[in-house]
N, C-alpha and C positions, 0 to 999 in steps of 0.2 A: 171334834176334840173330846177327849174323855171327860166324864163327869167330874173327876178329881181336879183336873186342871182348871175347869171352869169354876169349881167351888172355891178353890184356894185363891184363885185370881192372881197368883204370883208370877204367871207366865203370859199374862194377857194384858196388853197396854190399854190405856183408856181409848185410844183411837180405834183399836181392834174391837173393843166392846161396842163402841158406837156403830162401827161398820157392820158388826154382826146383828145388832138390833135393827138396823135399816134393812139388812138382807132378810131377816125374819119377817119384817113387815111385807117385803115383796112376796115371800112365800104365802103369808096369810091372805094377801090380797091378789093372789094369782088369778089372771083372767082365763086360765085354761079351764075348760069345762070339767065338772066333777068326774064324768065318766072317762076322762083321759088323764087325770092328774097322776094316777098311780103309774102309768106308762111313761111318765116324764119326770120321775123323781130325780133322775140324774142331773137335772137342772139345779137342784137344791142341795146336793151332796157336796160339801166343801172338801178341800184337800185333806184336812185332818181326819174326817170321818171316812173318806174313801181309803186312806192309808190303813186305817184300822180294819176295814172290811177286807182289804187285800192281804193283810197279815193273817186274819182268820182263814182266808182261802189258802194261804201258804201252809198253815198248820194242817189243814184238812188233807191237802195233797200228800203230806208226809205219812199219813196213816191209812191210805186207801188199801194197801196190801197187808196191813196189820189187822189181825182179827181182834174184835172187841167193841165195847160200847164207848160212847163219848159222854163225859161228865163235865158239867160246868158248876163250879163252886162260887156262888155269888151271881145269880142270874139277873136280879133286879128287873129291868123292863123286858128282858128276854130277847134282845136283838140278836145276840150270838146264837141262841138256840134256833131262831128263825133262819139265820144264815146257814147253820149246819144242816137244817132240814133241806134247804135249797141245794146245797152242795151235794148232799146225799142223793137227791133227786136227779142231779145232773150227772154225777160220776158213777153211782152205783144204785140205780133205782130199784133193783131187785134184791138188794142186800138188806133184808128185813131183820137181820141180826144186829145191824148197826143202830142200836137203840140210843136215844139221847135222854140224859137225865139231868135236870136242873135243880139245884138246891139254893134256897134262900129263906130268910126269915120273913121277907117282904115287910118288915117293920124296922129295918135298919140294924145297926150294930147292937147286939144284945148286951155286950159288956166291953170294957176296955182294959187291957193289961198294961202294966207299967212299961213293958217293952215296946208298946206302941208309941211311946214318946209323949210329948206335951203339946203337940200342934192342935190348934183349935178345931181342925177338921175331924179329929178322932173323938167323937162324942157318942154316948149311948143314944140310939135312935137315928143317927146320921144315915143318910141315903135310904130312907124309907120310901115306900111307894104309896099310891092312893089305895084306899080301902078296897078289899076284895079284888085287887088287880090280877091276882093269879087266875081268876075266872075269865077275865078279858084275855089274858095271855093264852089260856087254853083254847079259846075260840080262834085266835090268830094262828096257833100252831095246828089246829084242826084244819084250817083252810089250806095252809101250806102242804100238809100231808095229803089233802085231797087232790092236789095238783100233780101227784106222782103215782106210779103204779103201786099196786098192793095197798091202796089207801084204806082198805077194810081192816088192815092189821095196824093196830096202834103201836107206834114205834118211838114214843116219847113218854116221859113222866116228869111231873113237877112235884117236888117235895118241899112243903112249907114247914118251917120250924128251925130250931137250932141245929145247924149242920153237924155239930159234934155228937148229937143224938140221932138225927135222921139218917146220916150216912152210915153209921154202924148198924142201924136197924135195916137199912137197905141191903147191906152186905150180908147180914144174917139171913135175910129172906131170899137172897139171890146168890147162893154159894157158887153158882156157875159163872160168876162175873169175871171177865177179863177186861181191863181198861186199856183201850188203844190211845185215847187222848183225854187228858184232864186239864181243864183251864181254871186257874185260880184267880178269882177277882174278889176275894174276901177282904183284902186290904189289911186285916189285923192279925195279930200274933196267934192267939189261942186257937181259933178254928182252923187256921192254915196249918199249924203244927199238928193238930189232932188228925186232920184229914190226910196229911202226908204220911203220918204213922200208920193209919188204918189201911191206906191204899197200897202200901209197899208190896205186899204179897199177892196183889192182883194185877201187877204189871208184867209185861213180857218184853223181850228184847225188841226194840223198835217202838215201844210206847213213847208217846210224847207228853211232857208235862209243861204246860204254858203258864206264864205268870204275867200279871198286868202291871205290877208296881215294884219290880226288883230295883234296887239302888235308888229308890225314891224317898227323899228325906221326910216327906209328910207321912209316909207309911212304912217306917222301918221294920215293923213286926213281920212283914211278909218275908223279907230277906233274912231276918234272924231265924225265923222258923225253918227256912230252907237250909240254912247253914247248920242248924242243930240236928235236923233229921237226916238229910241226905249228904251234907258236907259239900263245901264249895270246891274242894280239891279232888272230888271223885267224878265230877261230870263237867263237860264243856258247856257253859252257859252261853247259848247262842242268841243273837239278836237279828233284827232286820233293819236295813237302812231306812225303812218306811216310818219308824216310830222311835222315840228316844228311850222308852221304858219297857214295853212288852218284850218278853224274851221266852226262851224255852230250853229244855234239856231233852235229849233222846236217850232212853235206857239202852245200853249196849252190852 
């Protein structure tokens, strides 16, 4: 289940919370030997998380024949970047041009706009991570890269800071950029709108733009930003039956 649904708690019953706490205890007290636990993580992936993984897989399949890099806006703990690394290693292990770039403050929301609404979940600093987490994430991504061919070529980048600044800097430094897939998990209005505006001229026919919270009342800013920049009447907003909110558009 996504961090937002857990945080707001408005879609999880008390019995579900208790059940998940018990299940987490089972995970923490697993009798599986440490050297085998990673090979058996499927035991502990629940339906909600598995559906999100399958959705990311679905997006990746749509851009295999589209040239360009993959960007995630709002990396947080970095699970999607790790998934994309694995998908790349499975489907196109020698495509070292398929760079992955993750953007995050790693300190939570830097600011809140009035268009983000007045829900308690939208606060400055919300969804921060542990101190220096990006260093830990780097080690994780280095490992996943080492499991694929051409591991001596670094094919990912993590950029820490305000994405409204760091994304522009990245594009200025990398004018050769073409974006095949961009996934938005910024949640809030200002950075989502700014990044949509900046990326428009770096898209190609077939590029996929994914969104984590469209039509989600707790985070209206993401939908408003999409409407103001791309327009809801110009693209078919597609969804998957796997999840209620994640969706995507394909540039045609």
